[in-house]
C-alpha positions, 0 to 999 in steps of 0.5 A, spaced: 523 518 535 522 518 527 524 510 527 520 508 533 514 511 529 515 508 523 516 501 526 509 502 530 505 505 523 508 498 520 505 494 526 499 497 526 498 497 518 499 489 519 494 488 525 489 491 521 490 487 515 490 481 519 484 483 522 481 484 515 482 478 511 476 477 508 477 484 505 484 483 503 481 477 498 476 481 495 481 487 494 486 482 491 481 479 486 478 485 484 486 488 483 487 482 479 481 483 475 483 490 473 490 489 471 489 483 467 484 488 464 488 493 463 495 489 461 493 482 459 493 475 463 500 474 461 505 475 467 511 476 463 509 482 460 505 484 465 509 486 472 502 489 476 499 482 475 505 478 477 505 482 483 498 482 484 498 473 483 504 473 488 500 477 493 494 472 493 499 467 493 501 470 500 494 471 503 492 463 501 487 465 495 486 459 492 489 458 485 482 457 481 480 464 484 486 467 481 485 464 474 477 466 474 479 473 476 484 473 470 479 470 465 474 476 467 479 481 467 481 478 460 473 478 458 473 470 458 468 470 463 462 475 465 464 479 471 463 486 474 466 491 470 471 496 475 474 502 474 480 505 478 479 511 481 484 516 485 482 521 490 486 526 492 485 531 499 487 533 506 487 531 512 489 533 519 493 539 519 493 539 511 496 532 510 496 530 504 492 524 502 491 519 496 486 514 496 486 509 490 479 505 489 477 500 484 469 501 484 463 499 479 459 505 481 463 511 481 457 516 484 457 511 490 465 511 491 465 519 490 460 520 496 463 515 501 470 518 500 468 525 500 464 523 507 470 520 510 474 527 509 469 531 511 467 527 518 474 527 520 475 535 518 479 534 511 476 536 504 477 532 497 481 536 493 483 536 485 486 531 481 494 532 482 493 537 488 498 533 493 500 527 488 507 531 487 508 530 493 509 522 493 514 518 489 511 511 486 516 506 489 517 499 492 518 499 500 520 494 504 520 493 512 524 488 516 523 487 523 529 491 528 535 486 525 542 487 528 545 485 521 544 491 517 550 492 514 550 485 511 542 486 508 544 494 506 550 489 501 544 485 499 539 489 497 544 495 494 547 488 489 539 487 488 537 494 485 534 497 492 534 505 491 535 507 499 535 503 506 534 507 512 536 503 518 531 506 524 533 508 531 530 501 533 534 497 528 528 496 524 530 497 516 526 500 510 528 499 503 526 503 498 526 500 491 524 502 483 517 499 482 520 494 476 525 491 481 521 491 487 519 483 486 526 482 485 529 485 492 523 482 496 525 475 493 532 475 494 531 477 501 527 471 502 531 467 499 537 469 504 532 468 510 530 475 512 523 475 511 519 482 510 514 485 515 511 488 510 512 489 502 508 493 497 509 497 491 506 504 494 506 512 494 511 514 498 511 521 501 517 525 499 517 530 505 514 525 511 512 530 517 510 526 524 505 528 528 503 526 535 498 526 540 491 527 539 492 530 531 495 523 530 489 519 533 484 523 529 488 522 523 488 515 524 481 514 525 480 518 519 485 512 515 482 507 518 475 510 516 477 510 509 480 503 509 473 500 512 470 502 505 469 497 500 471 500 494 478 502 497 484 499 495 490 503 498 491 509 502 497 513 503 499 520 507 504 525 507 505 524 515 507 519 520 503 518 526 506 517 533 501 514 537 503 511 543 502 504 544 
């Protein structure tokens, strides 16, 4: 059941991302700008920038747009001054939620995030109230594949921390953040194309919820995702929603 739930969640996230390509573009440009501002414009010394540029390339964002975003982040061009903010709180059944934002107006963002928590019966917490339940890591999902043993050998050699083969033969690979790109590119080089691949905050003790609670939680997560300032949303639950 857990395997089915995880794969269903991945397919939902992928479908939602595909339906919001314009927003994905905006998010990635903002991300490139802020990581260039924080760590500089040299990808060899700024792994976050390298990852953001790779994601931009995968989403067919023009190279000129990427270069302008880097220059804005490095102060070579005028532009909006973004700030990173992380919100933590609780959703359905006390589920932990992390909402990462990039904003040029902190007051607006706080108000919008708080409104979503309240609307769906959750509440905004204090810094650190749920972050201890999560691990910063790379997460890669492969569609159901019968070659799981071969894939496991490959990714272990590439530096993966953990490999989970779900009930339906879909495969979840966990990596240290700094080895994420190497593992991902190694899979692609061997013709295993990930369905989902991101550096995330992964729940250390994921709990599955289903039925009306899962539907309500999904609506809450979608509402966060619809906010312009939100970059990523993470939760401590797996949602078992009938397809």
